[in-house]
C-alpha positions in Angstrom: 0.0 0.4 0.1 2.6 2.2 1.0 4.8 1.9 -2.3 1.6 2.5 -4.4 1.4 5.7 -2.9 4.8 6.3 -3.4 4.8 5.6 -7.0 1.0 8.0 -7.0 3.0 11.3 -5.6 6.4 10.9 -7.6 3.3 10.5 -10.3 1.3 13.6 -9.0 4.9 15.5 -8.9 6.0 14.2 -12.8 3.0 16.2 -13.7 2.9 18.8 -11.6 6.3 19.7 -12.9 5.8 19.1 -16.6 2.5 21.1 -16.1 5.0 24.2 -15.1 7.6 23.4 -17.9 4.5 23.6 -20.6 2.9 27.4 -18.8 6.8 28.0 -18.9 6.8 27.5 -22.7 3.7 29.1 -23.0 4.4 32.3 -21.4 7.4 32.6 -23.0 5.8 31.8 -26.7 3.1 35.1 -25.7 6.2 37.0 -24.6 7.3 36.3 -28.2 3.8 37.2 -30.5 3.8 40.1 -27.6 7.5 41.6 -28.6 6.3 41.1 -32.4 3.6 42.6 -32.4 4.8 45.8 -30.5 7.1 46.3 -33.2 3.8 46.2 -35.6 2.2 48.6 -33.8 4.8 51.0 -33.0 5.6 52.4 -36.8 3.4 55.9 -36.7 1.7 56.1 -40.2 4.0 58.4 -42.3 3.1 61.8 -43.6 4.8 60.7 -47.4 5.5 64.0 -49.3 7.9 61.7 -51.4 9.1 58.2 -51.7 12.0 57.9 -48.9 14.8 56.3 -49.9 15.8 52.9 -48.0 19.9 53.2 -48.1 22.7 56.3 -49.4 21.9 54.5 -52.8 19.6 56.7 -55.0 17.0 53.6 -56.4 14.8 51.6 -53.3 15.4 48.4 -53.2 12.0 46.6 -53.4 9.3 47.8 -53.2 7.0 48.1 -49.6 3.7 46.2 -49.6 0.9 47.5 -51.2 -1.2 49.7 -48.7 -3.2 47.7 -45.9 -4.8 48.4 -42.7 -2.0 51.3 -41.9 -3.1 52.9 -45.4 -3.2 56.7 -44.5 -7.3 56.8 -44.8 -7.0 54.2 -41.7 -4.2 55.9 -40.0 -7.0 57.2 -37.7 -8.6 53.8 -36.7 -5.8 51.5 -37.0 -3.6 50.6 -34.1 0.3 51.3 -34.1 2.6 49.1 -34.6 5.8 47.8 -32.5 7.6 44.6 -32.7 11.3 44.1 -31.3 13.6 43.3 -34.2 14.0 44.8 -37.8 11.6 45.2 -39.8 12.8 42.1 -42.6 12.3 40.0 -39.1 8.1 41.2 -39.0 7.8 41.0 -42.0 8.8 36.9 -42.0 7.1 36.6 -38.9 4.0 37.3 -40.8 4.9 35.5 -43.8 5.0 32.3 -41.3 2.0 33.0 -40.3 0.1 33.9 -43.2 0.4 29.8 -44.3 -2.2 29.6 -41.5 -5.2 29.5 -42.9 -7.0 30.6 -39.1 -4.0 33.4 -39.3 -5.1 34.4 -42.5 -8.8 34.6 -42.1 -8.5 36.7 -39.0 -6.0 39.3 -41.1 -8.8 39.8 -43.6 -11.1 39.8 -41.1 -9.2 42.4 -39.0 -7.7 44.6 -42.2 -11.6 44.6 -43.3 -12.5 47.0 -40.6 -9.5 48.7 -41.0 -10.4 49.9 -44.4 -13.5 51.5 -43.1 -12.7 54.7 -43.5 -12.1 53.7 -47.3 -15.3 52.3 -47.7 -17.8 55.4 -45.8 -15.6 57.9 -48.7 -16.1 56.5 -51.3 -19.3 55.1 -50.8 -19.8 59.3 -49.6 -17.6 61.0 -52.5 -18.6 58.6 -55.0 -22.2 57.4 -54.8 -20.8 54.0 -55.4 -23.0 50.7 -54.4 -21.9 48.9 -50.3 -21.1 46.5 -53.3 -18.6 47.7 -54.9 -17.0 49.7 -52.1 -16.5 45.9 -50.4 -15.5 44.2 -53.7 -12.6 47.3 -53.9 -11.5 46.4 -49.7 -11.3 43.0 -50.6 -9.2 43.9 -54.0 -6.7 45.8 -51.6 -6.7 43.5 -49.3 -5.9 40.2 -52.0 -3.5 42.8 -52.9 -1.7 42.9 -50.0 -1.7 38.7 -50.0 -0.1 38.1 -52.6 2.9 40.8 -51.9 3.0 38.1 -48.5 2.9 35.2 -50.5 5.9 36.1 -52.1 8.5 35.4 -50.0 12.2 37.7 -50.6 15.5 35.4 -50.9 17.9 36.5 -48.2 20.1 37.6 -48.6 18.3 40.0 -51.3 18.8 39.7 -55.3 18.5 42.4 -57.9 16.6 39.7 -60.0 14.4 39.5 -56.7 14.1 43.3 -57.1 13.7 43.3 -60.8 10.7 39.9 -60.8 8.9 41.8 -58.3 8.6 45.5 -60.0 7.4 43.3 -63.3 5.2 41.4 -60.7 3.8 44.5 -59.3 3.3 46.6 -62.7 1.8 43.4 -63.7 -1.1 43.4 -60.2 -1.8 46.9 -60.8 -2.7 46.9 -65.2 -4.9 43.8 -63.3 -6.4 45.0 -60.2 -7.4 48.2 -62.8 -9.0 46.1 -64.9 -10.9 44.5 -62.1 -11.9 47.9 -60.8 -13.0 49.5 -64.6 -15.3 45.7 -64.8 -16.7 47.1 -61.8 -17.0 50.3 -61.7 -17.4 51.4 -65.5 -14.6 53.5 -66.5 -15.9 57.1 -65.1 -15.9 55.5 -61.3 -12.7 54.1 -61.5 -10.7 56.8 -62.7 -12.0 58.8 -59.6 -11.4 56.0 -57.4 -8.1 56.3 -58.9 -7.2 60.1 -58.4 -8.7 59.4 -54.9 -5.9 57.1 -54.5 -3.3 59.1 -55.4 -4.5 61.9 -53.0 -4.6 59.1 -50.2 -1.1 61.7 -48.5 -2.7 64.5 -48.6 -6.5 63.1 -47.8 -4.6 62.3 -44.1 -2.5 65.5 -43.9 -6.1 67.2 -44.1 -7.7 64.8 -41.6 -5.0 65.8 -39.2 -6.1 69.5 -39.7 -9.7 68.4 -38.7 -9.6 68.1 -35.4 -7.2 70.6 -34.7 -10.5 73.6 -35.3 -12.9 74.4 -33.3 -16.1 77.0 -33.3 -16.2 79.4 -35.7 -13.0 77.9 -36.7 -14.1 74.4 -37.6 -13.1 73.5 -40.8 -15.9 72.9 -42.6 -17.2 70.1 -44.6 -17.5 72.1 -48.1 -13.7 73.1 -47.4 -12.7 69.9 -46.5 -13.2 67.9 -50.5 -11.5 71.4 -52.3 -8.4 71.8 -50.2 -7.5 68.0 -50.3 -7.7 68.9 -54.0 -5.5 72.5 -54.1 -2.7 70.3 -51.4 -3.0 67.5 -53.8 -2.2 69.5 -57.4 1.0 71.0 -55.3 2.3 67.1 -53.8 2.3 65.9 -56.9 3.6 68.2 -59.0 6.6 67.8 -56.4 7.2 64.2 -56.6 7.0 64.8 -60.1 10.2 66.9 -60.0 11.4 65.0 -57.1 11.6 61.6 -59.3 12.6 63.7 -62.4 15.6 64.2 -60.1 16.5 61.0 -59.1 17.0 59.6 -62.8 19.9 62.3 -63.7 21.5 61.3 -60.7 24.4 58.5 -61.2 23.9 55.4 -59.0 27.2 54.7 -58.2 28.1 58.1 -57.0 29.1 57.5 -52.8 27.5 61.2 -52.4 24.0 60.3 -54.8 22.5 59.5 -51.4 22.8 62.9 -50.0 22.5 64.9 -52.9 19.0 63.6 -53.0 17.9 64.1 -49.6 18.8 67.8 -49.5 16.9 68.1 -53.0 14.4 66.6 -51.0 14.1 68.5 -48.6 14.7 71.6 -50.9 11.5 70.7 -53.1 9.1 70.2 -49.8 10.2 73.9 -48.5 9.1 75.0 -52.7 6.2 72.8 -52.0 4.5 73.9 -48.4 5.2 77.0 -50.1 2.9 76.9 -52.6 0.4 74.6 -50.7 0.0 77.5 -48.3 -0.6 80.1 -51.9 -3.2 77.1 -53.4 -5.1 77.0 -49.8 -5.9 80.6 -49.1 -8.7 81.1 -51.1 -10.5 78.2 -49.3 -9.5 78.7 -45.6 -10.0 81.6 -43.4 -6.9 83.4 -41.4 -6.9 81.6 -38.5 -7.0 78.0 -40.5 -4.2 78.1 -42.8 -2.2 79.5 -39.6 -3.3 76.2 -38.5 -2.1 74.6 -42.4 0.8 76.3 -41.9 2.2 74.3 -38.6 1.4 71.7 -39.4 3.4 71.4 -43.5 6.1 73.3 -40.8 5.9 70.3 -38.3 6.0 67.6 -41.0 9.3 69.4 -42.9 11.1 69.4 -39.4 10.4 66.0 -39.0 11.9 65.1 -42.0 14.9 67.1 -41.7 15.1 65.1 -38.4 15.3 62.5 -39.9 17.6 63.5 -42.9 20.4 64.0 -39.6 19.5 61.3 -38.2 19.9 58.9 -41.3 23.4 61.1 -42.5 25.1 60.1 -39.1 23.6 56.3 -39.1 25.6 55.8 -42.5 28.3 57.8 -41.1 28.6 55.0 -38.5 27.9 52.0 -40.0 30.3 53.1 -43.5 
Protein backbone atom coordinates (compact mmCIF):
# COMPACT_ATOMS: atom_id res chain seq x y z
CA UNK A 1 0.00 0.00 0.00
CA UNK A 2 2.80 2.41 0.95
CA UNK A 3 4.67 1.56 -2.27
CA UNK A 4 1.65 2.47 -4.38
CA UNK A 5 1.32 5.77 -2.50
CA UNK A 6 4.96 6.58 -3.26
CA UNK A 7 4.49 5.78 -6.94
CA UNK A 8 1.35 7.92 -7.06
CA UNK A 9 3.13 10.82 -5.32
CA UNK A 10 6.02 10.66 -7.77
CA UNK A 11 3.58 10.60 -10.69
CA UNK A 12 1.78 13.66 -9.35
CA UNK A 13 5.06 15.50 -8.85
CA UNK A 14 6.13 14.64 -12.39
CA UNK A 15 2.82 15.83 -13.76
CA UNK A 16 3.08 19.09 -11.83
CA UNK A 17 6.62 19.66 -13.09
CA UNK A 18 5.53 19.00 -16.66
CA UNK A 19 2.62 21.42 -16.26
CA UNK A 20 4.92 24.12 -14.93
CA UNK A 21 7.33 23.60 -17.84
CA UNK A 22 4.51 23.80 -20.40
CA UNK A 23 3.19 26.94 -18.71
CA UNK A 24 6.61 28.59 -18.85
CA UNK A 25 6.93 27.70 -22.55
CA UNK A 26 3.48 29.13 -23.22
CA UNK A 27 4.39 32.35 -21.42
CA UNK A 28 7.66 32.61 -23.35
CA UNK A 29 5.83 32.14 -26.65
CA UNK A 30 3.26 34.74 -25.68
CA UNK A 31 6.08 37.13 -24.78
CA UNK A 32 7.71 36.61 -28.18
CA UNK A 33 4.39 37.17 -29.94
CA UNK A 34 3.71 40.29 -27.87
CA UNK A 35 7.13 41.68 -28.78
CA UNK A 36 6.51 41.12 -32.48
CA UNK A 37 3.04 42.64 -32.31
CA UNK A 38 4.39 45.54 -30.29
CA UNK A 39 6.98 46.36 -32.93
CA UNK A 40 4.41 46.39 -35.69
CA UNK A 41 2.21 48.71 -33.64
CA UNK A 42 4.98 51.26 -33.00
CA UNK A 43 5.41 52.41 -36.58
CA UNK A 44 3.53 55.71 -37.00
CA UNK A 45 1.78 56.36 -40.33
CA UNK A 46 4.02 58.66 -42.40
CA UNK A 47 2.95 61.79 -44.26
CA UNK A 48 4.52 60.57 -47.48
CA UNK A 49 5.05 63.78 -49.39
CA UNK A 50 7.71 62.00 -51.42
CA UNK A 51 9.29 58.55 -51.69
CA UNK A 52 11.83 57.89 -48.96
CA UNK A 53 15.03 56.11 -50.07
CA UNK A 54 15.85 53.11 -47.92
CA UNK A 55 19.59 53.75 -47.90
CA UNK A 56 22.15 56.25 -49.06
CA UNK A 57 21.82 54.94 -52.62
CA UNK A 58 19.27 56.59 -54.86
CA UNK A 59 16.87 53.80 -55.91
CA UNK A 60 14.73 52.06 -53.30
CA UNK A 61 15.72 48.37 -53.28
CA UNK A 62 12.29 46.77 -53.26
CA UNK A 63 8.81 48.18 -53.42
CA UNK A 64 7.09 48.03 -50.01
CA UNK A 65 3.91 46.01 -49.53
CA UNK A 66 0.72 47.48 -50.96
CA UNK A 67 -1.30 49.73 -48.70
CA UNK A 68 -3.15 47.86 -45.96
CA UNK A 69 -4.51 48.60 -42.49
CA UNK A 70 -1.85 51.27 -41.98
CA UNK A 71 -2.81 53.18 -45.10
CA UNK A 72 -3.25 56.91 -44.80
CA UNK A 73 -7.02 56.93 -44.83
CA UNK A 74 -7.17 54.17 -42.20
CA UNK A 75 -4.42 55.53 -39.98
CA UNK A 76 -6.88 57.21 -37.65
CA UNK A 77 -8.55 53.89 -36.85
CA UNK A 78 -5.68 51.42 -37.20
CA UNK A 79 -3.68 50.58 -34.08
CA UNK A 80 0.01 51.64 -33.95
CA UNK A 81 2.70 48.92 -34.45
CA UNK A 82 5.83 47.77 -32.54
CA UNK A 83 7.98 44.57 -32.49
CA UNK A 84 11.57 44.19 -31.42
CA UNK A 85 13.96 43.35 -34.26
CA UNK A 86 14.29 44.54 -37.83
CA UNK A 87 11.63 45.21 -40.44
CA UNK A 88 12.81 42.04 -42.17
CA UNK A 89 12.17 40.08 -38.96
CA UNK A 90 8.62 41.35 -38.83
CA UNK A 91 7.94 40.62 -42.50
CA UNK A 92 9.35 37.09 -42.19
CA UNK A 93 7.22 36.48 -39.10
CA UNK A 94 4.12 37.82 -40.81
CA UNK A 95 4.71 35.67 -43.87
CA UNK A 96 5.04 32.56 -41.70
CA UNK A 97 1.83 33.39 -39.89
CA UNK A 98 0.04 33.95 -43.20
CA UNK A 99 0.58 30.28 -43.97
CA UNK A 100 -1.84 29.45 -41.15
CA UNK A 101 -5.42 29.44 -42.57
CA UNK A 102 -7.04 30.63 -39.33
CA UNK A 103 -4.56 33.47 -38.89
CA UNK A 104 -4.93 34.44 -42.54
CA UNK A 105 -8.70 34.70 -42.23
CA UNK A 106 -8.42 36.61 -38.93
CA UNK A 107 -5.99 39.03 -40.60
CA UNK A 108 -8.42 39.50 -43.51
CA UNK A 109 -11.25 40.27 -41.08
CA UNK A 110 -9.05 42.82 -39.30
CA UNK A 111 -8.17 44.48 -42.60
CA UNK A 112 -11.85 44.81 -43.51
CA UNK A 113 -12.37 46.79 -40.30
CA UNK A 114 -9.25 48.86 -40.90
CA UNK A 115 -10.45 49.80 -44.38
CA UNK A 116 -13.77 51.10 -43.03
CA UNK A 117 -12.72 54.70 -43.71
CA UNK A 118 -12.02 53.97 -47.37
CA UNK A 119 -15.31 52.11 -47.70
CA UNK A 120 -17.26 55.02 -46.20
CA UNK A 121 -15.45 57.59 -48.33
CA UNK A 122 -16.09 55.97 -51.70
CA UNK A 123 -19.78 55.55 -50.89
CA UNK A 124 -20.09 59.15 -49.68
CA UNK A 125 -17.89 60.85 -52.28
CA UNK A 126 -18.58 58.85 -55.43
CA UNK A 127 -21.93 57.20 -54.84
CA UNK A 128 -20.53 53.67 -54.96
CA UNK A 129 -22.92 50.97 -53.83
CA UNK A 130 -22.07 49.06 -50.63
CA UNK A 131 -21.36 46.02 -52.81
CA UNK A 132 -18.90 48.00 -54.94
CA UNK A 133 -17.22 49.41 -51.85
CA UNK A 134 -16.89 45.94 -50.34
CA UNK A 135 -15.37 44.62 -53.56
CA UNK A 136 -12.82 47.45 -53.58
CA UNK A 137 -11.78 46.57 -50.04
CA UNK A 138 -11.43 42.86 -50.91
CA UNK A 139 -9.33 43.77 -53.93
CA UNK A 140 -6.93 45.77 -51.74
CA UNK A 141 -6.69 42.93 -49.23
CA UNK A 142 -6.00 40.39 -51.98
CA UNK A 143 -3.21 42.62 -53.29
CA UNK A 144 -1.59 42.73 -49.87
CA UNK A 145 -1.87 38.95 -49.48
CA UNK A 146 -0.17 38.40 -52.81
CA UNK A 147 2.76 40.45 -51.55
CA UNK A 148 3.03 38.36 -48.38
CA UNK A 149 2.89 35.13 -50.42
CA UNK A 150 5.97 36.17 -52.42
CA UNK A 151 8.73 35.51 -49.91
CA UNK A 152 11.99 37.27 -50.85
CA UNK A 153 15.33 35.48 -50.85
CA UNK A 154 17.90 36.13 -48.17
CA UNK A 155 20.06 37.93 -49.05
CA UNK A 156 18.05 40.10 -51.42
CA UNK A 157 19.11 39.91 -55.07
CA UNK A 158 18.78 42.31 -57.98
CA UNK A 159 17.04 39.58 -59.96
CA UNK A 160 14.36 39.29 -57.29
CA UNK A 161 13.91 43.07 -57.18
CA UNK A 162 13.32 43.19 -60.93
CA UNK A 163 10.93 40.24 -60.74
CA UNK A 164 8.99 41.95 -57.98
CA UNK A 165 8.81 45.16 -59.96
CA UNK A 166 7.41 43.27 -62.95
CA UNK A 167 4.88 41.46 -60.75
CA UNK A 168 3.82 44.74 -59.11
CA UNK A 169 3.22 46.27 -62.51
CA UNK A 170 1.25 43.23 -63.60
CA UNK A 171 -0.81 43.33 -60.38
CA UNK A 172 -1.59 46.99 -60.99
CA UNK A 173 -2.77 46.35 -64.55
CA UNK A 174 -4.97 43.48 -63.43
CA UNK A 175 -6.41 45.45 -60.53
CA UNK A 176 -7.24 48.39 -62.77
CA UNK A 177 -8.95 46.04 -65.21
CA UNK A 178 -11.03 44.55 -62.38
CA UNK A 179 -11.94 48.01 -61.12
CA UNK A 180 -12.97 49.10 -64.60
CA UNK A 181 -15.23 46.09 -64.94
CA UNK A 182 -16.67 46.60 -61.46
CA UNK A 183 -17.16 50.38 -61.51
CA UNK A 184 -17.11 51.52 -65.10
CA UNK A 185 -14.36 53.71 -66.50
CA UNK A 186 -15.59 57.03 -65.10
CA UNK A 187 -15.87 55.81 -61.51
CA UNK A 188 -12.61 53.87 -61.84
CA UNK A 189 -10.79 57.06 -62.83
CA UNK A 190 -12.33 58.98 -59.91
CA UNK A 191 -11.36 56.24 -57.51
CA UNK A 192 -7.81 56.26 -58.88
CA UNK A 193 -7.61 59.99 -58.19
CA UNK A 194 -8.82 59.34 -54.67
CA UNK A 195 -6.11 56.70 -54.14
CA UNK A 196 -3.39 59.02 -55.43
CA UNK A 197 -4.50 61.77 -53.03
CA UNK A 198 -4.52 59.62 -49.88
CA UNK A 199 -1.44 61.24 -48.31
CA UNK A 200 -3.02 64.66 -48.77
CA UNK A 201 -6.31 63.36 -47.42
CA UNK A 202 -4.54 62.18 -44.28
CA UNK A 203 -2.94 65.59 -43.92
CA UNK A 204 -6.34 67.26 -44.02
CA UNK A 205 -7.81 64.67 -41.66
CA UNK A 206 -5.04 65.52 -39.20
CA UNK A 207 -5.80 69.21 -39.61
CA UNK A 208 -9.56 69.05 -38.97
CA UNK A 209 -9.59 68.17 -35.22
CA UNK A 210 -7.38 71.17 -34.49
CA UNK A 211 -10.23 73.55 -35.27
CA UNK A 212 -13.11 74.27 -32.91
CA UNK A 213 -15.92 76.81 -32.72
CA UNK A 214 -15.97 79.41 -35.48
CA UNK A 215 -12.66 78.16 -36.86
CA UNK A 216 -13.96 74.64 -37.48
CA UNK A 217 -13.11 73.28 -40.93
CA UNK A 218 -16.43 73.06 -42.77
CA UNK A 219 -17.44 70.02 -44.80
CA UNK A 220 -17.61 72.11 -47.97
CA UNK A 221 -13.96 73.12 -47.49
CA UNK A 222 -12.57 69.61 -47.18
CA UNK A 223 -12.62 68.28 -50.74
CA UNK A 224 -11.50 71.58 -52.35
CA UNK A 225 -8.63 71.74 -49.86
CA UNK A 226 -7.59 68.17 -50.57
CA UNK A 227 -7.68 68.83 -54.31
CA UNK A 228 -5.62 72.03 -54.02
CA UNK A 229 -2.95 70.49 -51.81
CA UNK A 230 -2.76 67.31 -53.87
CA UNK A 231 -1.89 69.25 -57.04
CA UNK A 232 1.19 70.66 -55.34
CA UNK A 233 2.14 67.33 -53.77
CA UNK A 234 1.89 65.54 -57.14
CA UNK A 235 3.99 68.28 -58.77
CA UNK A 236 6.70 67.88 -56.15
CA UNK A 237 6.73 64.10 -56.50
CA UNK A 238 7.13 64.40 -60.26
CA UNK A 239 9.99 66.88 -59.91
CA UNK A 240 11.70 64.70 -57.34
CA UNK A 241 11.36 61.63 -59.54
CA UNK A 242 12.86 63.48 -62.49
CA UNK A 243 15.76 64.67 -60.33
CA UNK A 244 16.40 61.14 -59.09
CA UNK A 245 16.74 59.95 -62.68
CA UNK A 246 19.56 62.45 -63.25
CA UNK A 247 21.73 61.13 -60.41
CA UNK A 248 24.59 58.71 -60.87
CA UNK A 249 23.61 55.60 -58.92
CA UNK A 250 27.27 54.63 -58.52
CA UNK A 251 28.18 57.95 -56.91
CA UNK A 252 28.57 57.54 -53.14
CA UNK A 253 27.28 61.10 -52.61
CA UNK A 254 24.13 60.67 -54.69
CA UNK A 255 22.03 59.66 -51.70
CA UNK A 256 22.97 62.80 -49.76
CA UNK A 257 22.36 64.93 -52.85
CA UNK A 258 18.90 63.38 -53.17
CA UNK A 259 18.09 64.03 -49.50
CA UNK A 260 19.14 67.67 -49.73
CA UNK A 261 17.13 68.26 -52.89
CA UNK A 262 14.12 66.54 -51.35
CA UNK A 263 14.10 68.96 -48.42
CA UNK A 264 14.45 71.92 -50.79
CA UNK A 265 11.53 70.68 -52.87
CA UNK A 266 9.44 70.09 -49.76
CA UNK A 267 9.96 73.68 -48.64
CA UNK A 268 8.96 74.99 -52.07
CA UNK A 269 5.95 72.67 -52.24
CA UNK A 270 4.73 73.70 -48.79
CA UNK A 271 4.97 77.38 -49.81
CA UNK A 272 2.82 76.60 -52.85
CA UNK A 273 0.37 74.65 -50.66
CA UNK A 274 -0.01 77.74 -48.48
CA UNK A 275 -0.84 79.84 -51.55
CA UNK A 276 -3.25 77.21 -52.93
CA UNK A 277 -5.10 76.90 -49.61
CA UNK A 278 -5.40 80.65 -48.97
CA UNK A 279 -8.60 81.14 -51.04
CA UNK A 280 -10.24 78.15 -49.29
CA UNK A 281 -9.34 78.70 -45.64
CA UNK A 282 -9.86 81.54 -43.21
CA UNK A 283 -6.86 83.31 -41.67
CA UNK A 284 -6.80 81.20 -38.47
CA UNK A 285 -7.32 78.01 -40.46
CA UNK A 286 -4.44 78.87 -42.77
CA UNK A 287 -2.17 79.37 -39.75
CA UNK A 288 -3.11 75.89 -38.56
CA UNK A 289 -2.17 74.43 -41.94
CA UNK A 290 1.14 76.27 -41.88
CA UNK A 291 1.90 74.83 -38.44
CA UNK A 292 1.16 71.30 -39.65
CA UNK A 293 3.40 71.67 -42.69
CA UNK A 294 6.16 73.20 -40.57
CA UNK A 295 6.10 70.25 -38.15
CA UNK A 296 6.20 67.78 -41.00
CA UNK A 297 9.18 69.54 -42.56
CA UNK A 298 11.04 69.61 -39.24
CA UNK A 299 10.34 65.90 -38.74
CA UNK A 300 11.77 65.09 -42.15
CA UNK A 301 14.85 67.21 -41.59
CA UNK A 302 15.45 65.38 -38.31
CA UNK A 303 15.08 62.04 -40.08
CA UNK A 304 17.64 63.03 -42.69
CA UNK A 305 20.12 64.07 -40.00
CA UNK A 306 19.68 60.72 -38.27
CA UNK A 307 20.18 58.87 -41.56
CA UNK A 308 23.42 60.74 -42.26
CA UNK A 309 24.74 59.93 -38.79
CA UNK A 310 23.76 56.27 -39.16
CA UNK A 311 25.50 56.11 -42.52
CA UNK A 312 28.74 57.49 -41.07
CA UNK A 313 28.64 55.10 -38.12
CA UNK A 314 27.88 51.95 -40.11
CA UNK A 315 30.14 52.62 -43.10
